[in-house]
GULUMDO-260053 format. One line per field, with one value per residue (C-alpha): residue number from 1; residue in three letters; chain; y, x, z. Coordinates in Angstrom, 2 decimals, decimal comma. Each point is the difference from the previous one (the first is absolute). Layout:
N
nr: [NUM  ...]
rest: [ALA  ...]
kette: [A  ...]
v: [Y  ...]
u: [X  ...]
w: [Z  ...]
END
This chain:
104
nr: [1  2  3  4  5  6  7  8  9  10  11  12  13  14  15  16  17  18  19  20  21  22  23  24  25  26  27  28  29  30  31  32  33  34  35  36  37  38  39  40  41  42  43  44  45  46  47  48  49  50  51  52  53  54  55  56  57  58  59  60  61  62  63  64  65  66  67  68  69  70  71  72  73  74  75  76  77  78  79  80  81  82  83  84  85  86  87  88  89  90  91  92  93  94  95  96  97  98  99  100  101  102  103  104]
rest: [ARG  PRO  LYS  PRO  LEU  PHE  ASP  ASN  PRO  GLN  VAL  PHE  ASP  LYS  LEU  ASP  MET  ASP  THR  LEU  PHE  PHE  ILE  PHE  TYR  PHE  GLN  THR  GLY  THR  LEU  GLN  GLN  TYR  LEU  ALA  ALA  ARG  GLU  LEU  LYS  LYS  GLN  GLY  TRP  ARG  PHE  HIS  LYS  LYS  TYR  LEU  THR  TRP  PHE  GLN  ARG  HIS  GLU  GLU  PRO  VAL  GLU  THR  GLY  HIS  GLN  GLY  GLU  ARG  GLY  THR  TYR  VAL  TYR  PHE  ASP  TYR  GLU  THR  GLY  TRP  CYS  GLN  ARG  ILE  LYS  THR  ASP  PHE  THR  PHE  ASP  TYR  PHE  TYR  LEU  GLU  ASP  GLU  VAL  PRO  ALA  GLN]
kette: [A  A  A  A  A  A  A  A  A  A  A  A  A  A  A  A  A  A  A  A  A  A  A  A  A  A  A  A  A  A  A  A  A  A  A  A  A  A  A  A  A  A  A  A  A  A  A  A  A  A  A  A  A  A  A  A  A  A  A  A  A  A  A  A  A  A  A  A  A  A  A  A  A  A  A  A  A  A  A  A  A  A  A  A  A  A  A  A  A  A  A  A  A  A  A  A  A  A  A  A  A  A  A  A]
v: [86,14  3,06  0,67  -0,82  3,08  0,05  -0,06  3,51  2,65  2,61  -2,04  0,45  3,73  -0,82  -2,56  0,81  -0,29  -3,35  -1,55  1,36  -1,30  -3,38  -0,32  1,07  -2,50  -2,96  0,16  -0,07  -0,18  0,94  2,89  0,84  0,40  2,36  2,03  0,21  1,17  2,61  1,33  0,09  2,05  2,39  0,57  0,89  -3,37  -1,26  -3,60  -0,73  -3,02  -0,83  0,00  -1,17  2,49  3,23  3,40  3,39  3,35  1,08  3,46  1,63  -1,60  1,57  -0,73  -0,83  -0,89  -1,85  -3,36  0,29  1,96  -0,05  0,81  -1,37  -2,57  -2,05  -3,62  -2,96  -2,76  -3,10  -2,48  0,68  2,28  0,46  3,71  3,32  1,08  3,04  -0,20  3,09  0,94  -2,56  0,20  -1,11  -0,98  0,50  -3,10  -2,03  1,99  -2,13  1,97  -2,54  0,45  3,36  2,04  0,78]
u: [118,36  -2,24  -1,33  -3,65  -2,22  -0,81  3,65  0,35  -0,62  -0,99  -3,07  -1,56  -0,72  -2,23  -2,17  -3,42  -0,83  -1,80  3,00  2,41  -2,16  -0,36  3,76  0,58  -2,44  0,56  3,71  1,22  3,71  0,94  1,76  -3,36  -1,63  2,80  -0,35  -3,79  0,42  2,51  -2,37  -2,95  2,13  0,94  -3,73  -0,59  -1,10  1,34  -0,04  -1,47  1,77  -2,76  -2,85  2,21  -1,59  0,81  -1,26  0,09  -1,01  -3,40  0,60  2,48  -0,04  -2,13  2,77  3,66  2,56  3,24  -1,75  -2,65  -2,69  -3,79  -2,25  -1,83  1,78  -0,59  0,99  0,21  -2,38  1,72  -2,00  -3,68  -0,36  3,27  -0,77  0,87  -2,09  -0,13  0,83  -0,92  1,45  2,78  3,16  3,07  2,53  3,48  1,17  -1,85  1,33  2,14  3,16  2,41  -0,86  1,27  -2,31  2,85]
w: [87,23  0,61  3,48  0,64  -0,14  3,71  1,03  -1,42  2,72  -2,61  -0,94  3,44  -0,32  -2,98  1,83  1,42  3,69  -0,27  -1,71  2,59  2,85  -1,72  -0,41  3,60  1,53  -2,35  -0,78  3,60  0,60  -3,56  -1,70  -1,57  3,43  1,03  -3,21  0,40  3,62  -1,09  -2,65  2,42  2,38  -2,81  -0,51  3,65  1,38  3,34  1,19  3,44  1,52  2,51  -2,53  -2,90  -2,34  -1,80  1,15  -1,66  1,49  -1,30  1,43  2,34  3,47  2,74  2,52  -0,37  2,63  0,51  0,28  -2,70  -1,73  -0,11  -2,90  -3,01  -2,13  -3,09  0,51  -2,32  1,06  -1,32  2,12  -0,64  -2,99  -1,87  -0,09  1,59  3,00  2,24  3,71  2,03  3,37  -0,36  2,06  -1,91  2,67  -1,46  1,87  -2,67  -2,96  -2,30  -0,71  -1,45  -3,69  -1,29  -2,23  -2,41]
END
């Protein structure tokens, strides 16, 4: 019996952002959620455990340190708009950085 399409990790690098975010937020606890998270990380997104959303640097941080970085980020607004928004002067505290899912 052939594997279902979304069990194949190689499919995920062909999916658009909206699809990856949809799988991540609506297929919780599944292999597909893990594969979507892995692909988002490959594309430079980082998951914030406090806000439960994905962030990506919009530009290089203004400040970086051992505990975090501050700058302008794009984040995925899954609650009110299902869209990407800009957050300026945001401090990303590394304590809240999800680091369990490898980007490889």
